C-alpha positions as CSV (number, residue, x, y, z in Angstrom):
1,M,-177.6,-81.3,10.2
2,K,-174.8,-80.5,12.6
3,G,-173.2,-78.5,9.8
4,L,-176.4,-76.4,9.4
5,K,-176.7,-75.9,13.1
6,A,-173.1,-74.6,13.1
7,I,-173.9,-72.2,10.3
8,A,-177.0,-70.9,12.1
9,T,-175.0,-70.3,15.3
10,A,-172.3,-68.4,13.4
11,A,-174.8,-66.3,11.5
12,V,-176.6,-65.3,14.7
13,L,-173.3,-64.2,16.2
14,L,-172.4,-62.3,13.0
15,F,-175.8,-60.6,13.2
16,T,-175.0,-58.7,16.3
17,I,-172.0,-57.1,14.5
18,T,-173.3,-56.5,11.0
19,A,-177.1,-56.4,10.9
20,F,-177.5,-52.7,11.7
21,S,-175.8,-50.1,9.5
22,Q,-176.6,-46.7,10.9
23,T,-174.9,-44.5,8.4
24,G,-177.3,-41.7,7.7
25,N,-179.9,-43.3,10.0
26,E,-179.2,-42.3,13.5
27,Y,-181.2,-43.9,16.2
28,Q,-182.8,-41.2,18.4
29,A,-182.7,-42.6,21.9
30,P,-185.1,-41.3,24.5
31,K,-183.7,-38.3,26.3
32,L,-182.4,-39.5,29.7
33,G,-180.0,-38.2,32.2
34,V,-176.3,-39.1,31.9
35,K,-176.3,-41.9,34.5
36,K,-179.4,-43.6,33.0
37,S,-178.2,-43.2,29.5
38,L,-174.9,-44.8,30.3
39,K,-176.5,-47.7,32.0
40,Q,-178.8,-48.4,29.1
41,A,-176.0,-47.9,26.6
42,D,-173.7,-50.2,28.4
43,Y,-176.4,-52.9,28.5
44,L,-177.2,-52.6,24.8
45,F,-173.5,-52.6,24.0
46,S,-172.9,-55.8,26.1
47,I,-175.6,-57.7,24.1
48,G,-174.3,-56.5,20.7
49,S,-177.1,-54.0,20.0
50,Y,-174.5,-51.4,18.9
51,Y,-176.8,-49.3,16.8
52,N,-179.1,-48.6,19.7
53,A,-176.3,-48.2,22.2
54,I,-174.9,-45.4,20.1
55,G,-178.1,-43.4,20.5
56,Y,-177.7,-43.5,24.3
57,Y,-174.0,-42.8,24.3
58,T,-174.7,-39.8,22.1
59,N,-177.1,-38.5,24.8
60,V,-174.1,-38.5,27.1
61,V,-171.8,-36.8,24.7
62,D,-174.4,-34.2,24.0
63,K,-174.4,-33.2,27.7
64,Q,-170.7,-34.0,28.4
65,D,-168.7,-33.3,25.3
66,D,-165.5,-34.3,27.1
67,N,-166.7,-37.7,28.2
68,A,-163.9,-39.9,26.9
69,Y,-165.7,-43.2,27.9
70,A,-168.8,-42.5,25.9
71,S,-166.8,-41.3,22.9
72,Y,-164.6,-44.4,23.0
73,Q,-167.7,-46.7,23.3
74,I,-169.2,-44.9,20.3
75,G,-166.0,-45.5,18.3
76,M,-166.0,-49.2,19.2
77,A,-169.7,-49.5,18.3
78,E,-169.1,-47.9,14.9
79,Y,-166.2,-50.2,14.4
80,Y,-168.3,-53.2,15.1
81,L,-170.9,-51.9,12.7
82,R,-168.2,-51.4,10.1
83,D,-168.8,-47.7,9.8
84,Y,-165.0,-47.1,9.7
85,K,-165.2,-43.5,8.6
86,T,-167.4,-42.4,11.6
87,A,-165.4,-44.6,14.0
88,E,-162.2,-42.8,12.9
89,G,-163.6,-39.5,14.0
90,W,-164.6,-40.8,17.4
91,F,-161.2,-42.4,18.1
92,K,-159.5,-39.1,17.0
93,K,-161.8,-37.3,19.5
94,V,-160.7,-39.6,22.3
95,L,-157.0,-39.0,21.5
96,D,-157.6,-35.3,21.4
97,L,-159.1,-35.5,24.9
98,N,-155.8,-37.0,26.0
99,S,-157.5,-39.3,28.6
100,P,-155.1,-41.8,30.1
101,G,-157.8,-44.4,30.5
102,Y,-158.0,-45.3,26.8
103,P,-154.6,-46.2,25.5
104,L,-155.9,-48.5,22.8
105,S,-157.7,-45.6,21.1
106,G,-154.4,-44.9,19.2
107,Y,-154.4,-48.4,17.8
108,Y,-158.0,-48.3,16.7
109,Y,-157.5,-44.8,15.2
110,A,-154.7,-46.1,13.1
111,L,-156.7,-49.2,12.2
112,M,-159.7,-47.0,11.0
113,M,-157.4,-44.9,8.9
114,K,-156.0,-48.0,7.3
115,Y,-159.5,-49.3,6.6
116,N,-160.3,-45.9,5.1
117,G,-157.4,-46.1,2.7
118,K,-155.1,-43.5,4.5
119,Y,-152.1,-45.8,4.4
120,D,-149.4,-43.2,5.0
121,L,-151.1,-41.7,8.0
122,A,-152.1,-45.1,9.3
123,K,-148.5,-46.4,9.1
124,Q,-147.2,-43.4,11.1
125,A,-149.9,-43.9,13.7
126,F,-149.2,-47.7,14.0
127,N,-145.5,-47.0,14.4
128,S,-146.1,-44.4,17.0
129,F,-148.5,-46.6,18.9
130,G,-146.0,-49.5,18.8
131,K,-143.3,-47.4,20.4
132,S,-145.4,-45.8,23.1
133,Y,-148.0,-48.4,24.2
134,K,-147.3,-49.9,27.6
135,G,-150.7,-51.1,28.6
136,E,-152.2,-54.5,29.0
137,N,-151.0,-57.2,26.6
138,A,-148.4,-54.8,25.3
139,S,-146.3,-57.4,23.4
140,E,-149.4,-58.6,21.6
141,Y,-150.6,-55.2,20.6
142,K,-147.1,-54.1,19.5
143,K,-146.9,-57.2,17.3
144,M,-150.3,-56.4,15.8
145,A,-149.3,-52.8,15.2
146,K,-146.2,-54.0,13.4
147,T,-148.2,-56.3,11.2
148,Q,-150.7,-53.6,10.4
149,S,-147.9,-51.2,9.6
150,A,-146.6,-53.7,7.1
151,G,-150.1,-54.0,5.7
152,C,-150.1,-50.3,5.0
153,D,-146.9,-50.7,2.9
154,L,-148.8,-53.3,0.8
155,G,-151.7,-50.9,0.5
156,I,-149.5,-48.2,-0.8
157,Q,-147.8,-50.6,-3.2
158,M,-151.1,-51.8,-4.6
159,L,-152.4,-48.3,-5.1
160,Q,-149.5,-47.6,-7.4
161,K,-150.7,-50.5,-9.7
162,P,-154.5,-50.6,-9.2
163,D,-156.4,-53.7,-10.2
164,T,-158.7,-53.5,-13.2
165,V,-161.5,-55.5,-11.5
166,K,-164.9,-53.7,-11.7
167,I,-167.5,-54.3,-9.0
168,M,-171.2,-54.0,-9.9
169,H,-174.1,-53.8,-7.5
170,I,-176.6,-56.3,-8.7
171,G,-179.6,-54.4,-7.4
172,T,-181.9,-54.1,-4.4
173,E,-183.9,-57.2,-5.6
174,I,-180.9,-59.2,-4.3
175,N,-179.3,-57.0,-1.7
176,Q,-181.3,-55.0,0.7
177,P,-179.5,-52.2,2.7
178,Y,-180.2,-53.7,6.1
179,S,-182.0,-57.0,5.9
180,D,-179.5,-59.6,4.5
181,F,-176.4,-60.8,6.3
182,A,-174.0,-63.7,7.0
183,P,-174.0,-65.5,3.6
184,L,-172.1,-68.8,3.5
185,P,-171.5,-71.1,0.5
186,W,-172.7,-74.7,1.1
187,G,-170.9,-76.8,-1.5
188,D,-170.9,-75.6,-5.1
189,S,-174.6,-74.9,-5.6
190,L,-176.1,-73.7,-2.4
191,L,-175.9,-70.4,-0.5
192,I,-177.1,-70.3,3.2
193,Y,-177.9,-66.8,4.5
194,A,-180.0,-65.0,7.1
195,S,-182.5,-62.2,6.5
196,L,-184.6,-59.9,8.6
197,K,-188.3,-59.9,8.2
198,S,-188.2,-56.2,7.7
199,D,-186.5,-54.2,4.9
200,T,-186.1,-51.2,7.2
201,I,-184.0,-50.8,10.4
202,I,-185.4,-52.6,13.3
203,Q,-185.6,-50.4,16.4
204,L,-185.2,-51.6,19.9
205,D,-188.9,-51.2,20.8
206,D,-189.8,-53.4,17.8
207,I,-187.5,-56.1,19.0
208,K,-189.2,-56.1,22.4
209,K,-192.5,-56.7,20.8
210,N,-191.4,-59.6,18.5
211,N,-188.2,-61.5,19.1
212,Q,-188.6,-63.5,15.9
213,F,-187.1,-60.9,13.7
214,A,-184.8,-63.0,11.5
215,E,-184.9,-66.3,9.6
216,F,-182.5,-68.5,7.7
217,Y,-182.8,-69.3,4.0
218,A,-181.1,-71.4,1.3
219,A,-180.7,-70.2,-2.3
220,Q,-180.0,-72.8,-5.0
221,R,-177.6,-71.8,-7.8
222,T,-179.2,-71.4,-11.2
223,G,-176.9,-71.0,-14.3
224,D,-174.3,-68.3,-13.6
């Protein structure tokens, strides 16, 4: 029972990061002023509601295109949502704004390029970051950048001899685009996972009306 409680806790934490994928489904936040939009966005970001937070940060950028803070926050939110392609663009925007308040944007920009398979460019960016970064926890981030740079070398090497593994999507009867998350094997024959009660994106207003929006399930292995 303790093990199941631990799984439940871990899955709930993972939900705040992975449950909402907003690629192609942008949340249209109510149109508020910059100050109110930032306040609401920061609150949503702080509780892990990244998908909804992006909508409010976008309100800010729509009115202040050079707002480095809102742009950086959108980049981080997209990163937590694992939309690395979109996140890359936002971190690049922060770098282009040349704002001194966001020195880690260079690291995350390089990381997003690596995740997006741009290993040569990512390696250059990691090396540049490692040489220039002098902010908080500099030694730690420099070490991380060095490790990531080495990972880019591995990526380049693996691309030269691609694997022959084929990945097949087993259909929407098993995997829904938004509703299933945090699967965890339990022994050899059981899979514990969480699922939303809705097969569509849950908006902030819906969560306010009903806080019981997810449940845990166990699937027994059958055959293969």
